[in-house]
Each structure stands twice: as structure tokens, then as C-alpha cells.
C-alpha positions as CSV (number, residue, x, y, z in Angstrom):
1,M,147.5,83.3,121.1
2,R,145.2,81.7,123.6
3,W,145.0,78.0,124.8
4,S,141.3,77.9,123.9
5,E,142.1,78.9,120.3
6,L,144.8,76.1,119.9
7,E,142.5,73.7,121.6
8,T,139.8,74.6,119.1
9,L,142.1,74.1,116.1
10,N,143.1,70.7,117.5
11,A,139.5,69.7,117.9
12,I,138.9,70.6,114.2
13,A,141.8,68.4,113.2
14,E,140.5,65.5,115.3
15,T,136.8,65.7,114.3
16,G,137.2,67.0,110.7
17,S,134.6,69.7,111.0
18,F,133.7,72.9,112.8
19,T,130.5,71.3,114.0
20,G,132.3,68.3,115.4
21,A,134.8,70.6,117.1
22,A,131.9,72.6,118.7
23,H,130.3,69.4,120.0
24,R,133.7,68.1,121.3
25,L,134.3,71.4,123.2
26,G,130.7,72.1,124.3
27,V,130.6,75.5,122.6
28,S,128.7,77.0,119.7
29,R,129.8,76.6,116.1
30,P,130.0,80.4,115.6
31,L,132.4,80.5,118.6
32,V,134.6,77.9,116.9
33,S,134.7,80.0,113.7
34,K,135.5,83.1,115.7
35,R,138.4,81.4,117.5
36,V,139.9,80.2,114.2
37,Q,139.5,83.6,112.6
38,Q,141.2,85.3,115.6
39,L,144.1,82.8,115.5
40,E,144.6,83.2,111.7
41,E,144.5,87.0,112.0
42,Q,146.9,87.0,114.9
43,L,149.5,84.9,113.1
44,G,148.8,86.1,109.6
45,L,148.7,82.5,108.4
46,P,146.0,80.3,106.8
47,L,145.3,77.5,109.3
48,V,142.1,75.7,107.9
49,Q,141.1,74.8,104.4
50,R,137.3,74.6,103.9
51,T,135.5,73.3,100.9
52,T,131.9,72.2,100.4
53,R,133.0,68.6,101.0
54,S,135.7,68.7,103.6
55,T,137.5,70.7,106.3
56,R,141.2,70.1,106.9
57,L,144.2,71.9,108.3
58,T,146.8,73.7,106.2
59,P,150.5,72.7,106.7
60,Q,150.8,75.7,109.1
61,G,147.8,74.5,111.0
62,E,149.2,71.0,111.3
63,I,152.4,72.4,112.8
64,L,150.5,74.4,115.4
65,T,148.4,71.4,116.4
66,S,151.5,69.2,116.6
67,A,153.0,71.7,119.0
68,F,149.8,72.0,121.0
69,T,149.6,68.2,121.3
70,Q,153.1,68.1,122.7
71,M,152.4,70.9,125.2
72,A,149.2,69.3,126.3
73,A,150.9,66.0,126.9
74,T,153.7,67.7,128.8
75,W,151.3,69.5,131.1
76,R,149.3,66.3,131.7
77,D,152.5,64.5,132.6
78,A,153.4,67.3,134.9
79,Y,150.0,67.1,136.6
80,R,150.3,63.4,137.0
81,A,153.8,63.7,138.4
82,A,152.7,66.4,140.9
83,T,149.7,64.3,141.9
84,R,151.8,61.3,142.6
85,L,154.2,63.3,144.7
86,T,151.3,64.8,146.6
87,Q,149.6,61.4,147.2
88,S,152.8,59.6,148.1
89,S,153.5,61.3,151.4
90,P,152.1,64.1,153.6
91,R,153.0,67.6,152.4
92,S,154.3,70.3,154.8
93,Q,155.1,73.1,152.3
94,R,153.9,74.2,148.8
95,Y,156.4,75.9,146.5
96,V,156.0,77.5,143.1
97,V,158.6,77.0,140.4
98,A,158.9,79.3,137.4
99,T,160.7,77.3,134.7
100,Y,161.7,78.0,131.1
101,N,161.9,74.3,130.1
102,L,159.0,72.0,129.3
103,L,160.6,68.9,130.8
104,I,158.8,69.6,134.0
105,P,158.2,66.1,135.5
106,P,161.9,65.1,135.7
107,L,162.7,68.6,137.1
108,I,160.1,68.1,139.8
109,R,161.5,64.7,140.6
110,H,165.0,66.1,141.0
111,L,163.8,69.0,143.2
112,A,162.0,66.5,145.4
113,T,165.4,65.2,146.5
114,C,165.9,68.5,148.4
115,L,162.5,68.6,150.2
116,P,160.8,65.2,149.9
117,T,157.8,66.3,151.9
118,A,157.1,69.5,149.8
119,E,154.5,70.0,147.1
120,W,155.8,71.6,143.9
121,T,153.7,73.4,141.3
122,T,155.0,75.1,138.1
123,E,154.4,78.0,135.8
124,P,156.2,79.2,132.7
125,F,159.3,81.4,133.1
126,V,158.9,84.9,131.7
127,E,162.0,87.1,131.4
128,G,161.7,89.9,134.0
129,E,158.3,88.9,135.3
130,S,159.3,85.7,137.1
131,E,162.0,87.5,139.1
132,A,159.5,90.2,140.0
133,K,157.2,87.5,141.3
134,L,160.1,86.2,143.4
135,H,160.3,89.5,145.1
136,T,156.6,89.5,145.9
137,G,156.6,85.9,147.2
138,E,154.4,84.6,144.4
139,V,157.2,82.4,143.2
140,D,159.7,80.5,145.3
141,L,162.2,79.2,142.7
142,V,163.1,80.5,139.2
143,L,164.9,78.4,136.6
144,G,165.6,80.8,133.8
145,Y,168.1,82.3,131.5
146,R,169.8,85.6,130.7
147,A,172.4,87.0,128.3
148,T,175.0,88.0,131.0
149,P,177.0,85.6,133.2
150,V,176.9,85.4,136.9
151,G,180.2,86.9,138.2
152,P,182.5,85.2,140.7
153,P,182.0,83.2,142.9
154,G,179.1,82.0,140.7
155,Y,176.2,83.3,142.8
156,E,174.5,86.6,143.7
157,K,172.4,87.6,146.7
158,L,169.4,89.7,145.6
159,D,167.8,92.5,147.5
160,C,164.9,90.3,148.5
161,G,167.2,87.8,150.2
162,A,167.0,85.3,147.3
163,I,170.1,83.5,146.1
164,L,170.9,83.5,142.3
165,Q,173.3,80.7,141.2
166,Q,174.6,80.0,137.7
167,V,174.0,76.5,136.4
168,L,176.0,76.7,133.2
169,A,176.7,78.9,130.1
170,E,174.6,77.1,127.6
171,P,175.5,77.2,123.9
172,V,172.7,78.6,121.7
173,W,171.8,76.5,118.7
174,L,170.5,77.3,115.2
175,A,166.9,76.3,114.3
176,V,166.3,75.6,110.6
177,A,163.5,73.8,108.7
178,A,163.9,70.1,108.1
179,H,164.1,70.7,104.4
180,H,166.7,73.5,104.7
181,P,170.1,72.9,103.1
182,L,171.8,73.3,106.5
183,A,169.6,70.8,108.2
184,G,171.6,67.7,107.3
185,G,175.2,68.8,107.9
186,K,177.5,67.2,110.5
187,N,179.9,70.1,111.2
188,P,178.9,73.1,113.2
189,V,177.4,75.9,111.2
190,D,179.7,78.9,110.6
191,W,178.3,82.4,110.8
192,A,179.5,83.1,107.2
193,Q,177.1,80.4,106.0
194,V,174.1,82.3,107.4
195,R,174.9,85.9,106.6
196,D,172.4,86.0,103.7
197,E,169.7,83.9,105.4
198,P,166.3,85.5,106.4
199,W,166.2,85.7,110.2
200,L,163.4,85.3,112.8
201,V,164.2,87.1,116.0
202,R,162.8,88.1,119.4
203,T,161.9,91.7,119.8
204,Q,163.7,91.7,123.2
205,G,165.2,89.5,125.9
206,A,168.3,87.4,126.2
207,L,168.2,85.7,122.8
208,R,167.8,89.1,121.0
209,V,170.8,90.5,122.9
210,L,172.9,87.4,122.0
211,F,171.7,87.6,118.4
212,D,172.7,91.2,118.0
213,S,176.1,90.7,119.5
214,A,176.8,87.6,117.4
215,V,176.0,89.1,114.0
216,E,177.9,92.3,114.9
217,A,181.0,90.1,115.8
218,A,180.5,88.1,112.6
219,G,180.5,91.4,110.6
220,F,177.2,91.4,108.8
221,T,173.8,93.1,108.9
222,P,171.1,90.4,109.2
223,K,168.0,90.3,107.0
224,I,165.3,90.2,109.6
225,V,161.9,89.1,108.2
226,L,160.0,88.6,111.5
227,E,160.3,90.1,115.0
228,T,158.0,88.7,117.7
229,D,157.9,87.8,121.4
230,L,155.9,84.6,120.7
231,N,158.1,81.5,120.7
232,E,155.4,79.4,118.9
233,E,155.2,82.0,116.1
234,I,159.0,81.7,115.6
235,K,158.8,77.8,115.6
236,T,156.0,77.9,113.1
237,A,157.8,80.2,110.8
238,V,161.0,78.2,111.0
239,A,159.2,74.9,110.2
240,H,157.5,76.6,107.3
241,G,160.8,77.7,105.9
242,T,160.2,81.4,106.3
243,G,163.6,81.9,108.0
244,I,166.1,80.6,110.6
245,A,166.4,81.5,114.3
246,L,168.5,81.1,117.4
247,G,167.1,78.6,119.9
248,S,167.6,76.1,122.6
249,P,169.7,72.9,122.4
250,P,168.0,69.9,120.8
251,G,165.3,68.4,123.1
252,R,161.6,68.3,122.5
253,H,161.4,70.0,119.1
254,M,158.9,69.5,116.3
255,E,159.8,67.0,113.5
256,A,159.7,69.9,111.0
257,I,162.6,71.7,112.7
258,R,166.3,70.7,112.9
259,M,168.6,72.1,115.6
260,R,172.2,72.7,114.4
261,P,175.2,73.6,116.6
262,L,177.0,76.8,115.7
263,A,180.7,77.4,115.4
264,S,181.7,80.0,118.1
265,P,178.2,79.9,119.5
266,P,176.8,82.7,121.8
267,T,176.0,81.4,125.3
268,R,173.1,82.2,127.5
269,T,173.4,81.9,131.3
270,I,171.1,79.2,132.7
271,Y,170.5,80.1,136.4
272,V,168.4,79.1,139.4
273,I,167.1,81.5,142.1
274,C,166.0,80.2,145.5
275,G,163.6,82.6,147.2
276,S,164.1,83.4,150.8
277,R,161.2,81.2,152.0
278,L,162.7,78.2,150.2
279,A,166.2,79.0,151.3
280,K,165.1,78.8,154.9
281,Q,164.0,75.2,154.4
282,T,166.9,73.8,152.4
283,D,170.5,74.8,151.4
284,P,170.4,76.6,148.0
285,A,173.5,74.6,147.1
286,H,171.4,71.5,147.3
287,V,168.8,73.0,145.0
288,L,171.6,73.9,142.5
289,E,172.9,70.3,142.5
290,A,169.3,69.0,141.9
291,V,169.0,71.3,138.9
292,K,172.4,70.3,137.6
293,S,171.4,66.6,137.9
294,W,168.2,67.4,136.0
295,Y,170.1,69.2,133.2
296,R,172.4,66.1,132.9
297,T,169.3,64.1,132.4
298,F,168.2,66.6,129.7
299,I,171.4,66.1,127.8
300,D,171.2,62.3,128.0
301,G,167.7,62.5,126.6
302,S,169.0,63.7,123.2
303,A,171.6,61.7,121.3
304,Q,172.5,64.8,119.3
305,Y,173.0,66.9,122.4
306,R,174.9,64.2,124.2
307,D,177.3,63.8,121.3
308,Y,177.8,67.6,121.3
309,A,178.5,67.6,125.0
310,D,181.1,64.8,124.5
311,R,182.8,66.8,121.8
312,N,182.7,70.2,123.6
313,P,183.2,69.4,127.3
314,R,184.4,72.9,128.2
315,Y,180.8,74.1,128.2
316,F,179.6,71.5,130.5
317,L,182.3,71.3,133.2
318,P,180.0,73.3,135.7
319,L,177.5,70.3,135.6
320,M,180.0,68.0,137.3
321,P,178.6,67.0,140.7
322,A,180.0,69.0,143.6
323,Q,182.6,67.1,145.8
324,R,181.3,66.4,149.3
325,S,183.7,66.5,152.1
């Protein structure tokens, strides 16, 4: 799934035709058709309805363009935030952050408290790949997640000299379609309630490890209807009602999806790694506190997540600010 394909689908939605999308993007009409065809074949979903009188998106296409619009707005906000930081004061260093979360502008603002004269740029976190880039010096800081906790005393020193620190053990939530019977409940979802549900899962990575462990502990064999490494493909399938999935706490999710807390939820370790170059300029403990401060802002941004944190404080004790002597 390429950005250009999603951009093309969005242009069709906004202009109402393949020709209008071609003019908007400055490309040929056959290329617009090719991009839509490639996207439909890749996802196995109909995205555009074409008649002799009109062209409009299918419900699946509307979900994709909604997600694209949110992503595009997020990256525009990130660019503006980075630009303001760059223009506000002279920059002495440039650091690259690989982050799993789309709430980039507030993260950058919190990191700027550690090094006010630094310039921060971002790229998506990819399990395995981002840490490899840290070793080669392509990335200076990683904000990511894994299935296993960080052992005492809460940090690890990696071979490359980088410092890995645990932020918190984050409860994993359940993603269901807005029209799903479980979407409107108030109590946490018990695993017995989902044993007969169709599941959408990752082929690998932390969420797959946690899913396999959770269903084994719950004592049932899940009915898996989709395995993929594409997060947007899982979101689209959940919103369409194809199945349910494990996911992140409630934040910036599509209106067609509801996030529900789980009883006895699996937890993934949210961690931050300071590369050796960054660690020479600032104390990794200060970076950890900046990330914790950002995560508290993330919780406060969702009434549902804030209420969950108030009811389950044991998960969020590590977010308490460190005591300064």
C-alpha cells in the first residue's frame, strides 16, 4: 500500500471522478485507474463504484480515505511543529526519532525540553528495523514496543552503547466495529465473550506474541480470518465488521471502530532507547521523563483512556514523575 495510491483514492473522493483526480494530482487518467486497481487487488476489497453517471467510493474506500486524511493531517502538523522549532532558535544538533505513535507534535515538544537547541525529525517505528538503524547511527532515539518486559532495574545497556528504558507496561485493548454488540458495553470484555469471534491478527511481532499467549491462557483456539503485517488493513477489516483485533489504547481511532478494555489484558512494554550520540548530549533519564510526560498527555487526550487509568492505577504507576533530590 503506497502513499500515492491512498492520495489518488482521496483525490477521487474529493473531485468525484477519475479525470478530476488526474487533474488534481497532475498525472494521467490511466495512471489513476492503475493505482486504484493496484490498491483494490492488494487489499482484496472494492474501493470505487463506477457507473455511467457517477463515481463514488464504497464504504471500504471511505474508511481508507478517512484514515488517509487523518494521517496526512498528522504529518502536516508534525512538519509545522518541526518548522516552528527550527525557526524559533539556532539549531546545534539534528536527531532522528523512530516512533510508533502518530501523536508526533506533542512528543517533539516534550523532547525539546531535554535539548531546546536541537532539531528533531521523525520516522515510523518498525519492529526490529528501528533498533537496527540505532546501531548504524541512522536513528538517535526509538520510542517503540515489545512483548517482553525490561528486567530490573528498568533499563538495559545495548551493545552499541545505547540505553533502553521501560516507560510502562501498557494494557492492550480490543478493537471492534462500531456496530458490533461489544462496542457499547461499560465493563471490560472477558475473554470468554470473544472465544467464538473471528480474529484479525498480525503475522508476527509483539501483538501476535501477546495474542497467542492470551488465547492459550484463556483456553480456546481462535478463529483467525486474516493475518497481515499491514496495520491499515486490520483497521479497515475491523471497521467493516470482518472480525475483531487487539490494538492500542483509545486515541486517534476512526469513528467506525470502538476500543474496549479487556479483563486480564495482555500488556506490551513501551520503551525508549537513547542512542549513544544523543546520550552524550543529555541524560537518558531526562529523555525518559520527557516521554513519560508525553504519555500522560496522551492519556489526558482521551476521556475513555483517562477513566480507565483512574480505575486501574496499577498499570500507570511508572508514569509518576521522578522525585528530584
